[in-house]
C-alpha positions as a printed NumPy array, in Angstrom:
array([[  8.38 , -21.307,  -0.086],
       [  6.968, -17.757,  -0.146],
       [  8.863, -16.911,   3.064],
       [ 12.119, -18.063,   1.448],
       [ 11.417, -15.866,  -1.602],
       [ 10.651, -12.954,   0.706],
       [ 13.932, -13.37 ,   2.609],
       [ 15.864, -13.72 ,  -0.647],
       [ 14.321, -10.536,  -2.065],
       [ 14.954,  -8.666,   1.179],
       [ 18.624,  -9.679,   1.105],
       [ 18.932,  -8.465,  -2.513],
       [ 17.286,  -5.101,  -1.979],
       [ 16.128,  -4.23 ,   1.576],
       [ 15.246,  -0.63 ,   0.664],
       [ 12.846,  -1.742,  -2.066],
       [ 11.15 ,  -4.472,  -0.056],
       [ 11.335,  -3.108,   3.485],
       [ 10.048,  -6.281,   5.187],
       [ 11.441,  -9.62 ,   6.275],
       [  8.181, -11.19 ,   7.477],
       [  4.741, -10.943,   5.859],
       [  2.248,  -8.658,   7.61 ],
       [ -0.069, -10.293,  10.136],
       [ -3.731, -11.006,   9.576],
       [ -4.554,  -8.453,  12.306],
       [ -2.624,  -5.704,  10.46 ],
       [ -4.425,  -6.659,   7.229],
       [ -7.797,  -6.325,   8.993],
       [ -6.784,  -2.97 ,  10.454],
       [ -5.546,  -1.463,   7.182],
       [ -8.705,  -2.498,   5.306],
       [-11.146,  -1.185,   7.949],
       [-12.916,   2.171,   7.925],
       [-11.644,   3.357,   4.529],
       [-14.719,   2.898,   2.345],
       [-13.78 ,  -0.332,   0.562],
       [-17.351,  -1.63 ,   0.708],
       [-18.689,   1.281,  -1.377],
       [-15.649,   1.97 ,  -3.567],
       [-16.022,   1.995,  -7.351],
       [-12.256,   1.641,  -7.915],
       [ -9.415,   0.555,  -5.615],
       [ -5.637,   0.47 ,  -6.101],
       [ -3.149,  -1.419,  -3.958],
       [  0.469,  -0.353,  -4.231],
       [  3.299,  -2.557,  -3.037],
       [  1.202,  -5.647,  -2.275],
       [  4.318,  -7.761,  -1.694],
       [  3.135, -11.225,  -0.639],
       [ -0.508, -10.087,  -1.025],
       [ -1.557, -10.43 ,   2.622],
       [ -3.712,  -7.276,   2.37 ],
       [ -5.089,  -8.288,  -1.03 ],
       [ -7.192, -11.146,   0.37 ],
       [ -8.878,  -8.76 ,   2.79 ],
       [ -9.415,  -6.103,   0.118],
       [-11.014,  -8.584,  -2.278],
       [-13.378,  -9.838,   0.467],
       [-14.585,  -6.296,   1.212],
       [-15.069,  -4.814,  -2.261],
       [-18.124,  -5.549,  -4.384],
       [-17.988,  -7.64 ,  -7.551],
       [-18.451,  -4.428,  -9.567],
       [-15.478,  -2.659,  -7.962],
       [-12.519,  -2.213, -10.268],
       [ -9.346,  -3.336,  -8.481],
       [ -5.711,  -3.392,  -9.546],
       [ -2.346,  -3.695,  -7.818],
       [  1.049,  -2.165,  -8.623],
       [  4.226,  -4.03 ,  -7.611],
       [  7.699,  -2.902,  -8.69 ],
       [  9.622,  -5.988,  -7.515],
       [  9.515,  -8.743, -10.197],
       [  9.682, -11.596,  -7.668],
       [  6.87 , -10.167,  -5.531],
       [  4.894,  -9.598,  -8.745],
       [  5.291, -13.331,  -9.536],
       [  4.185, -14.322,  -6.014],
       [  1.075, -12.174,  -6.47 ],
       [  0.292, -13.808,  -9.839],
       [  0.634, -17.289,  -8.311],
       [ -1.647, -16.407,  -5.414],
       [ -4.231, -14.432,  -7.447],
       [ -3.978, -15.566, -11.096],
       [ -7.125, -13.737, -12.231],
       [ -6.47 , -10.433, -10.46 ],
       [ -4.99 ,  -7.469, -12.327],
       [ -1.502,  -6.412, -11.29 ],
       [  1.051,  -4.163, -12.971],
       [  4.801,  -4.719, -12.616],
       [  5.509,  -0.985, -12.425],
       [  6.531,   1.957, -10.257],
       [  3.679,   3.412,  -8.156],
       [  4.836,   6.897,  -9.191],
       [  3.412,   6.046, -12.646],
       [ -0.11 ,   5.487, -11.345],
       [ -1.531,   8.125, -13.72 ],
       [ -0.5  ,   6.033, -16.753],
       [ -2.114,   2.963, -15.205],
       [ -5.348,   4.872, -14.582],
       [ -5.398,   5.788, -18.277],
       [ -4.901,   2.114, -19.228],
       [ -7.721,   1.168, -16.847],
       [ -9.952,   3.887, -18.332],
       [-10.351,   5.485, -14.907],
       [-10.276,   9.138, -13.905],
       [ -9.426,   8.205, -10.319],
       [ -9.734,   5.558,  -7.616],
       [-11.723,   5.903,  -4.39 ],
       [ -9.217,   4.07 ,  -2.194],
       [ -5.456,   3.501,  -2.312],
       [ -3.896,   0.995,   0.088],
       [ -0.13 ,   0.934,   0.384],
       [  2.313,  -1.656,   1.657],
       [  5.348,   0.469,   0.739],
       [  8.286,   0.946,   3.172],
       [  7.918,   4.749,   3.371],
       [ 10.47 ,   5.318,   6.14 ],
       [ 13.218,   3.81 ,   3.961],
       [ 12.539,   6.085,   0.976],
       [ 14.31 ,   9.327,   0.153],
       [ 12.288,  12.522,   0.342],
       [ 12.255,  12.69 ,  -3.463],
       [ 10.788,   9.195,  -3.803],
       [  8.256,   9.804,  -1.027],
       [  7.113,  12.989,  -2.777],
       [  6.875,  11.412,  -6.259],
       [  4.744,   8.509,  -5.051],
       [  2.622,  10.647,  -2.727],
       [  1.933,  13.091,  -5.58 ],
       [  0.822,  10.175,  -7.783],
       [ -1.487,   8.886,  -5.029],
       [ -2.961,  12.325,  -4.406],
       [ -3.606,  12.86 ,  -8.124],
       [ -5.3  ,   9.44 ,  -8.333],
       [ -7.746,  10.208,  -5.519],
       [-10.806,  12.481,  -5.739],
       [-11.688,  14.866,  -2.907],
       [-12.925,  12.646,  -0.088],
       [-10.871,   9.691,  -1.379],
       [ -9.154,   7.413,   1.152],
       [ -5.515,   6.427,   1.525],
       [ -4.283,   3.824,   4.025],
       [ -0.744,   2.716,   4.757],
       [  1.104,   1.265,   7.706],
       [  4.292,   2.073,   9.584],
       [  6.419,   0.058,  11.959],
       [  6.808,   1.595,  15.404],
       [ 10.591,   1.82 ,  15.115],
       [ 10.239,   3.466,  11.689],
       [  8.49 ,   6.496,  13.182],
       [ 11.711,   7.663,  14.837],
       [ 13.754,   7.265,  11.664],
       [ 14.261,  10.455,   9.615],
       [ 12.269,   8.98 ,   6.715],
       [  9.384,   8.08 ,   9.035],
       [  9.092,  11.535,  10.618],
       [  9.414,  13.129,   7.153],
       [  6.652,  10.873,   5.818],
       [  4.269,  11.78 ,   8.662],
       [  4.7  ,  15.497,   7.835],
       [  4.207,  14.737,   4.142],
       [  0.838,  13.103,   4.865],
       [ -0.334,  16.356,   6.443],
       [  0.491,  18.229,   3.243],
       [ -1.512,  15.935,   0.97 ],
       [ -4.52 ,  15.011,   3.125],
       [ -7.112,  17.021,   5.049],
       [ -7.481,  14.257,   7.652],
       [ -4.775,  11.909,   8.957],
       [ -5.521,   9.505,  11.815],
       [ -3.538,   6.678,  13.39 ],
       [ -4.9  ,   3.281,  14.436],
       [ -4.01 ,   1.58 ,  17.69 ],
       [ -0.75 ,  -0.34 ,  17.578],
       [ -1.008,  -3.854,  16.167],
       [  1.264,  -5.634,  18.618],
       [  0.961,  -9.111,  17.079],
       [  2.678,  -7.985,  13.889],
       [  6.44 ,  -8.515,  13.444],
       [  7.527,  -5.82 ,  14.066],
       [  4.597,  -4.003,  15.761],
       [  2.892,  -1.533,  13.433],
       [  0.013,   0.923,  13.14 ],
       [ -2.084,   2.222,  10.248],
       [ -2.359,   5.765,   8.923],
       [ -5.866,   6.411,   7.551],
       [ -6.029,   9.545,   5.411],
       [ -8.773,  11.426,   3.577],
       [ -8.055,  13.848,   0.741]])
């Protein structure tokens, strides 16, 4: 049922969704490793989609950690609510993260994990969301996102890689996760 919803949403708006298949468990483990989730006071997930990463995030954070997700697509928002009825999610644009932090009574978050299709975004959209993420993180804060191998040769993918270097003091790449469809890797960044 969720896969049918995912395909339907992709057909309606491929640039907003960016995926046809949910991310693999291996990619979820990779994106949630080595980014400080275990000691984080506050964590934000942007673009959780079908919430594959969410399960891994919730297993790693402490009970005291404040967590919220931001999903712009109404159908993906509904899937998230069905899967995690007690978990806080906003049906909003990630570029408005500052307003959400105010609502959450937070100055910043320690970790931001993104499932957004960066290589499909315009430079303007990439910059607006990246600025919001950077403003939400303190110095030393962590940002993790993934990219499909084929997306790295697209203009939006090469532009995004350069953009990461402007906003973060450290940007590293994981090994390729080959058992994801399509194969992907994770960018781990520190502000």
